[in-house]
C-alpha positions in Angstrom: 10.7 -11.6 -14.4 14.3 -11.1 -13.2 14.3 -7.3 -13.6 11.1 -7.0 -11.5 12.6 -9.2 -8.8 15.7 -7.0 -8.8 13.5 -4.0 -8.2 11.8 -5.7 -5.3 15.2 -6.5 -3.8 16.3 -2.9 -4.2 13.1 -1.7 -2.5 13.9 -3.9 0.4 17.4 -2.6 0.6 16.4 1.1 0.5 13.1 1.1 2.5 13.0 -2.3 4.2 9.2 -2.8 4.4 7.9 -5.2 7.0 6.1 -7.2 4.3 6.8 -8.1 0.6 5.9 -5.6 -2.1 3.1 -7.0 -4.3 3.0 -7.3 -8.1 -0.6 -6.9 -9.3 -1.5 -8.1 -12.8 -4.7 -8.1 -14.9 -4.5 -11.3 -16.8 -6.2 -11.9 -20.2 -7.7 -15.3 -19.4 -7.3 -18.3 -17.2 -4.5 -19.8 -19.4 -2.3 -17.0 -18.2 -2.7 -17.8 -14.5 0.7 -19.1 -13.1 0.7 -22.8 -12.6 1.3 -22.7 -8.8 -1.0 -19.8 -8.1 -3.6 -20.4 -5.5 -7.3 -19.8 -6.2 -9.6 -18.8 -3.3 -12.5 -21.0 -4.1 -10.7 -24.0 -5.7 -7.8 -24.2 -3.3 -8.8 -22.6 -0.1 -12.5 -23.5 -0.4 -13.7 -20.0 0.4 -14.6 -16.8 -1.6 -12.5 -13.9 -0.5 -11.9 -10.1 -0.9 -9.1 -9.2 -3.3 -7.3 -7.3 -0.5 -7.0 -10.7 1.2 -5.1 -12.0 -1.9 -2.8 -9.0 -1.6 -2.3 -9.8 2.1 -1.4 -13.4 1.4 1.1 -12.3 -1.3 2.9 -9.9 1.0 2.7 -11.9 4.2 2.9 -15.6 3.0 4.7 -15.1 -0.3 1.9 -16.8 -2.2 0.8 -16.0 -5.7 -3.0 -15.6 -5.7 -5.4 -15.4 -8.6 -9.0 -14.0 -8.5 -11.7 -14.6 -11.1 -15.3 -13.7 -10.7 -16.2 -16.9 -8.8 -13.5 -16.2 -6.2 -14.7 -12.8 -5.1 -16.8 -12.2 -2.0 -16.5 -8.4 -1.8 -19.4 -6.6 -3.4 -17.5 -3.3 -3.7 -14.5 -5.0 -5.4 -16.9 -6.9 -7.7 -18.4 -3.6 -8.8 -15.2 -1.6 -9.1 -13.2 -4.3 -10.9 -16.1 -5.1 -13.2 -16.9 -8.7 -12.1 -20.4 -7.6 -11.2 -21.4 -4.0 -11.8 -24.2 -2.6 -9.7 -27.4 -2.4 -11.8 -29.6 -1.2 -9.0 -28.1 1.6 -6.8 -30.8 1.4 -4.1 -29.3 -1.4 -2.1 -25.9 0.3 -2.1 -27.3 3.6 -1.2 -29.3 2.1 1.6 -26.2 0.4 3.0 -24.2 3.6 2.9 -26.8 5.6 4.6 -27.7 3.0 7.2 -24.0 2.6 8.1 -23.7 6.4 8.3 -20.9 6.4 5.7 -23.2 9.0 4.0 -25.5 11.5 5.7 -28.3 11.0 3.1 -29.0 9.5 -0.3 -27.4 12.4 -2.2 -24.1 11.9 -0.3 -24.4 8.1 -0.9 -24.7 8.6 -4.6 -21.6 10.8 -4.4 -19.7 7.8 -2.8 -20.8 5.5 -5.6 -19.9 8.0 -8.4 -16.5 8.6 -7.0 -15.4 4.9 -6.8 -12.6 4.4 -9.4 -13.7 1.7 -11.9 -11.6 -0.7 -13.9 -12.9 -0.8 -17.5 -11.3 -3.7 -19.4 -12.6 -5.3 -22.6 -12.8 -8.6 -20.8 -13.8 -10.1 -17.5 -10.8 -9.4 -15.2 -8.6 -12.1 -13.7 -6.4 -10.4 -11.1 -3.1 -12.0 -9.9 -1.2 -11.0 -6.8 2.4 -12.1 -6.4 5.3 -11.1 -4.2 7.5 -8.8 -6.2 10.8 -10.3 -5.2 9.8 -13.7 -6.6 7.0 -12.6 -8.8 5.3 -15.1 -11.2 3.7 -12.2 -13.2 4.8 -9.0 -14.9 3.0 -6.4 -12.9 0.6 -3.7 -14.0 0.7 -2.1 -10.5 3.0 -2.7 -7.5 1.6 -2.3 -4.0 4.1 -1.4 -1.2 2.8 -1.5 2.4 4.9 0.8 4.7 4.9 2.9 7.8 4.8 6.8 7.5 8.5 7.2 7.6 9.0 4.7 4.9 6.3 6.4 2.9 8.2 9.6 3.1 11.2 7.9 1.5 9.0 6.4 -1.3 7.6 9.8 -2.0 11.2 11.1 -2.2 11.9 8.4 -4.8 8.7 9.0 -6.7 9.2 12.8 -7.0 12.9 12.9 -7.6 12.7 12.9 -11.3 9.9 15.4 -11.8 9.9 17.5 -8.6 6.1 17.5 -8.6 4.3 16.5 -5.4 2.1 13.5 -5.5 -1.7 13.8 -5.6 -4.1 11.3 -4.1 -7.7 11.0 -3.0 -8.8 9.5 0.3 -12.2 8.0 1.2 -11.4 5.3 3.7 -13.4 2.9 1.6 -12.2 0.1 -0.7 -8.8 1.9 -0.6 -6.1 -0.6 -1.6 -8.1 -2.1 -4.4 -9.9 1.0 -5.8 -7.9 4.1 -4.9 -4.7 2.0 -5.0 -4.6 -0.6 -7.7 -7.4 0.8 -10.0 -6.4 4.4 -9.4 -2.7 3.8 -10.2 -3.6 1.7 -13.3 -6.2 4.1 -14.7 -4.2 7.3 -14.1 -0.7 5.9 -14.5 0.3 7.9 -11.5 1.7 7.1 -8.0 -1.0 6.8 -5.4 -0.6 7.2 -1.6 -3.3 5.2 0.1 -4.8 5.3 3.5 -6.1 1.7 3.9 -9.8 1.3 4.3 -11.9 -0.6 6.9 -12.0 -3.7 4.7 -8.2 -3.7 4.4 -8.0 -3.8 8.2 -10.8 -6.2 9.1 -10.3 -8.8 6.4 -6.8 -8.2 5.1 -4.8 -7.8 8.3 -3.6 -4.3 7.5 -2.2 -2.8 10.7 -2.8 0.6 12.3 0.7 2.0 11.3 0.5 0.9 7.7 0.0 3.0 4.6 0.2 1.9 1.0 1.9 3.3 -2.1 0.4 2.0 -5.4 3.0 2.3 -8.2 2.2 2.0 -12.0 4.7 -0.7 -13.1 6.2 1.6 -15.7 7.2 4.1 -13.0 8.7 1.6 -10.6 12.3 1.9 -12.0 12.1 5.7 -11.6 11.0 5.4 -8.0 13.8 3.0 -7.2 16.3 5.2 -8.9 15.1 8.2 -7.0 15.5 6.2 -3.7 19.0 5.2 -4.7 20.1 8.7 -5.5 18.8 10.2 -2.3 20.1 7.3 -0.3 23.6 8.1 -1.6 23.3 11.6 -0.2 22.3 10.3 3.3 18.5 10.6 3.1 17.8 7.1 4.3 15.6 4.6 6.1 15.9 3.9 9.0 16.0 7.7 9.5 19.4 8.7 10.8 19.0 10.9 13.9 21.3 13.8 14.9 23.6 12.7 17.7 26.5 15.2 17.8 25.6 17.2 20.9 26.5 17.1 24.6 23.6 15.7 26.6 22.5 17.4 29.8 20.9 16.1 33.0 19.1 18.3 35.6 18.5 21.0 33.0 22.0 22.5 32.7 24.5 20.1 34.2 26.6 18.3 31.6 26.5 14.6 31.8 30.3 14.5 32.1 30.1 16.5 35.3 27.1 14.9 36.9 29.1 12.8 39.4 31.3 15.6 40.5 30.6 16.5 44.2 30.3 20.2 43.7 27.8 19.8 40.8 25.7 17.3 42.8 25.5 19.8 45.6 24.3 22.5 43.2 21.7 20.2 41.8 20.3 19.2 45.1 20.2 22.8 46.4 17.8 23.8 43.6 
């Protein structure tokens, strides 16, 4: 785990996210759950949405593990494979009644375009803070502001030069477009958090997410390091080498000279 922890420390040094990057792991069975991991139903006495588990990992530093009995989010249950929809009518009715879709055809389009996790087993998903992770990640989630996202994109594209491609729906975003999208495609994903991320998982107005396939994290960090050395950094260094002016054209150094004040007040 030490190498993953080092990558988390480097991310903090180069980007300084407000919360901890999150290691996300698809476990094989319950025997692989870390000993001190918290379970929503067993330990917290509630079922939860997986995005809440990610939030607890990044804000509290907890390791959280979700199996089928822990999940309270119907969309996540469908997308992760805990409980696939067998009857689309209820979902279509919900999407049209909530005006997420103008009609049934559009609602079917929403359902068809949800990324789905297809494992050969019932998934158990663990979320752990990367800097002290208890699992080797399949995907890493990094919650950042837009300026920090710019730097992550610099790091992600430094090796290939190719721009990132993402898809945005505003629904089930961190779990589906983020975790599942990055895992299925093995590509970086820039995510605009969805309504559930904000209502239940405390995602703030200024936050975006980058989902990183674990195998590409080292490249991203290396790209950050290389660009950082050349002065492209966060916090963004602003240009300061100029002489400020007050009153449109009067140099600050001359503002208290009597003749300049007289000119200023005569305008």
